C-alpha positions in Angstrom: -223.1 -64.7 -67.5 -224.4 -65.4 -63.9 -223.5 -68.7 -62.1 -225.8 -70.3 -59.5 -223.6 -72.1 -57.0 -225.6 -75.0 -55.5 -225.5 -76.8 -52.7 -217.6 -87.7 -41.0 -201.2 -109.5 -23.4 -197.5 -108.6 -18.3 -201.7 -108.4 -18.8 -204.9 -107.4 -20.5 -206.5 -105.0 -18.1 -209.7 -103.2 -17.5 -211.6 -105.8 -19.6 -214.6 -106.9 -17.7 -217.6 -107.8 -19.9 -217.6 -106.2 -23.3 -221.2 -106.4 -24.5 -221.8 -106.7 -28.2 -223.3 -103.7 -29.8 -224.5 -105.3 -33.0 -228.3 -105.3 -33.3 -230.1 -108.6 -32.5 -227.0 -110.0 -30.8 -225.8 -110.2 -27.2 -222.7 -111.7 -25.6 -219.1 -110.7 -25.1 -216.1 -109.9 -27.3 -212.6 -110.8 -26.2 -208.9 -111.0 -27.1 -206.9 -114.2 -26.8 -203.3 -115.5 -27.1 -204.5 -118.8 -28.5 -206.1 -119.4 -31.9 -208.3 -122.1 -30.3 -209.4 -119.6 -27.7 -208.9 -122.2 -25.0 -209.9 -121.6 -21.4 -207.5 -119.4 -19.6 -206.2 -117.7 -22.7 -209.0 -115.1 -23.2 -210.1 -112.0 -21.5 -213.6 -113.3 -20.9 -215.2 -112.4 -17.6 -212.5 -109.9 -16.8 -209.6 -112.5 -16.9 -206.1 -111.1 -17.6 -203.9 -112.7 -20.2 -200.2 -112.1 -20.9 -198.9 -111.4 -24.4 -195.4 -112.9 -24.7 -192.7 -111.6 -27.0 -192.7 -114.2 -29.8 -190.9 -111.9 -32.3 -192.6 -111.9 -35.7 -195.1 -114.5 -34.4 -196.5 -112.3 -31.6 -200.3 -112.4 -32.2 -203.6 -111.4 -30.7 -206.7 -113.4 -31.6 -210.0 -111.5 -31.6 -213.2 -113.5 -30.9 -216.7 -113.4 -29.5 -219.0 -115.5 -27.4 -222.5 -114.8 -28.8 -225.1 -115.9 -26.3 -228.1 -114.7 -28.3 -228.7 -113.8 -31.9 -226.1 -113.4 -34.6 -223.0 -111.2 -34.5 -222.5 -109.4 -37.8 -220.4 -106.4 -36.7 -217.3 -106.3 -34.6 -216.3 -102.8 -33.6 -213.6 -102.3 -30.9 -210.7 -100.2 -29.9 -207.5 -101.8 -28.6 -204.6 -100.2 -26.8 -201.1 -101.5 -26.0 -199.3 -100.0 -23.0 -195.9 -101.2 -24.0 -194.5 -99.1 -26.8 -192.2 -102.0 -27.9 -195.3 -103.8 -29.1 -197.0 -102.1 -32.1 -199.5 -103.0 -34.9 -198.0 -104.9 -37.8 -200.8 -106.6 -39.9 -204.0 -108.4 -39.6 -206.0 -111.2 -41.2 -209.8 -111.7 -41.1 -211.7 -114.9 -40.8 -213.7 -116.0 -43.9 -216.8 -114.0 -44.5 -215.6 -110.9 -42.7 -214.7 -107.6 -44.3 -213.5 -104.3 -43.0 -210.3 -102.9 -41.5 -208.0 -103.1 -38.5 -205.6 -100.2 -38.4 -203.7 -97.9 -36.0 -205.9 -95.2 -34.7 -205.3 -91.7 -36.0 -204.0 -90.5 -32.6 -201.3 -93.2 -32.7 -202.4 -94.6 -29.3 -204.2 -97.7 -30.3 -205.8 -100.0 -32.9 -209.2 -99.5 -34.4 -211.2 -102.6 -35.4 -214.2 -102.2 -37.7 -215.4 -105.5 -39.2 -218.6 -106.7 -40.8 -220.0 -110.1 -41.9 -223.0 -110.8 -44.1 -223.5 -114.2 -42.4 -222.0 -113.4 -39.0 -221.4 -115.9 -36.2 -223.5 -117.6 -33.5 -222.1 -119.1 -30.4 -218.3 -118.9 -30.0 -216.1 -118.0 -32.8 -212.9 -116.3 -34.1 -213.2 -113.1 -36.0 -209.7 -111.9 -36.8 -206.0 -112.1 -36.0 -203.6 -109.2 -35.3 -199.9 -109.6 -35.7 -197.8 -107.4 -33.5 -194.3 -106.1 -34.2 -191.9 -106.2 -31.3 -188.9 -103.8 -31.1 -185.6 -105.6 -31.7 -184.3 -103.9 -28.5 -187.0 -105.6 -26.4 -185.9 -108.5 -24.3 -187.3 -111.9 -25.2 -189.1 -112.0 -21.8 -190.9 -108.7 -22.6 -194.7 -108.8 -22.1 -197.4 -106.3 -23.0 -200.5 -104.9 -21.3 -203.5 -104.3 -23.5 -207.1 -103.0 -23.1 -210.0 -103.8 -25.4 -213.2 -101.8 -25.5 -216.2 -102.0 -27.7 -216.7 -99.0 -30.0 -219.4 -97.6 -32.2 -219.1 -98.2 -35.9 -217.6 -95.4 -37.8 -220.2 -93.4 -39.8 -219.1 -93.1 -43.4 -218.8 -89.6 -44.7 -220.9 -89.0 -47.8 -219.1 -86.6 -50.1 -221.1 -83.6 -51.1 -222.5 -83.8 -54.6 -221.1 -81.0 -56.6 -223.9 -78.9 -58.2 -223.3 -76.3 -60.9 -219.6 -76.7 -60.4 -216.6 -77.3 -62.5 -214.1 -79.7 -60.7 -211.0 -81.3 -62.1 -212.2 -80.5 -65.6 -215.6 -82.1 -65.1 -218.9 -80.3 -65.4 -221.8 -80.9 -63.0 -225.3 -79.7 -63.6 -227.9 -78.4 -61.1 -228.7 -82.0 -60.1 -225.1 -83.0 -59.5 -224.9 -85.1 -62.6 -221.7 -85.1 -64.7 -222.5 -83.5 -68.0 -220.9 -81.9 -71.0 -219.9 -78.2 -71.0 -222.9 -77.4 -73.2 -225.3 -79.1 -70.8 -223.6 -77.4 -67.9 -224.1 -74.0 -69.5 -227.7 -74.7 -70.2 -228.4 -75.9 -66.6 -226.3 -73.5 -64.6 -226.0 -70.3 -66.6 -228.6 -67.7 -67.9 -228.3 -65.0 -70.5 -228.7 -61.6 -68.8 -229.5 -59.8 -72.0 -231.4 -62.0 -74.5 -231.1 -60.8 -78.1 -234.8 -60.8 -79.0 -237.1 -58.4 -80.8 -238.7 -57.4 -77.5 -235.5 -56.4 -75.6 -232.5 -54.2 -76.5 -229.0 -54.5 -75.1 -228.3 -52.2 -72.2 -225.7 -50.4 -74.2 -228.2 -49.4 -76.9 -230.7 -48.3 -74.3 -228.1 -46.1 -72.5 -226.9 -44.7 -75.8 -230.5 -43.8 -76.7 -231.0 -42.0 -73.4 -227.8 -40.0 -73.9 -228.9 -39.0 -77.4 -232.3 -38.0 -76.1 -230.8 -35.9 -73.3 -228.4 -34.3 -75.8 -231.2 -33.4 -78.1 -233.2 -32.0 -75.3 -230.5 -29.5 -74.3 -229.7 -28.6 -77.8 -233.3 -27.9 -78.5 -233.7 -25.9 -75.3 -230.6 -23.8 -76.2 -231.9 -23.2 -79.7 -235.2 -22.1 -78.4 -233.4 -19.5 -76.2 -231.5 -18.2 -79.1 -234.6 -17.9 -81.2 -236.4 -15.8 -78.6 -233.6 -13.3 -78.2 
């Protein structure tokens, strides 16, 4: 049988104006130490904000000030300079989906959120709870940077075609099928047993017999002419 194999807050520094990257929206995203995002507690317009050590209640509030359009995506990368402050958990505001998690390099926190309705004007998007080391003094503070980031492009898994994976059969179109349907779609008979064709073994045997008869006949002819 022949198989055909078919065919990605010390201070909050370096935060000036963080433009929104969602389509049809403009404005600024920010971090805040206040759930009400009161004046003086956010990083808007390059302001610096101190994250105080509040033990298990140490939080960062993520928000946006949308000046035009509707914000439906919130993609950012957050870094903490003080290793005594680390990511613990997060909660999203109603209507938002997605994840907030430590980045794969272990040096920050990746934020990738979406909303079907979005926000206009000024609004809160999510809350991050930080874990502070037990060895850190109660007066410990943290420096953080927040940067906008492109949304992660989801990786589309390759559709298996003419493959057997984890006991499942996939035909030439990548559909999961039975073994019989897989054989019909992905295998071909090299030597069909029909009246018009003979198996290779019979053909080879016939050639050998013919060659043998030729030499025997030739030998007998020599003997006859002696």
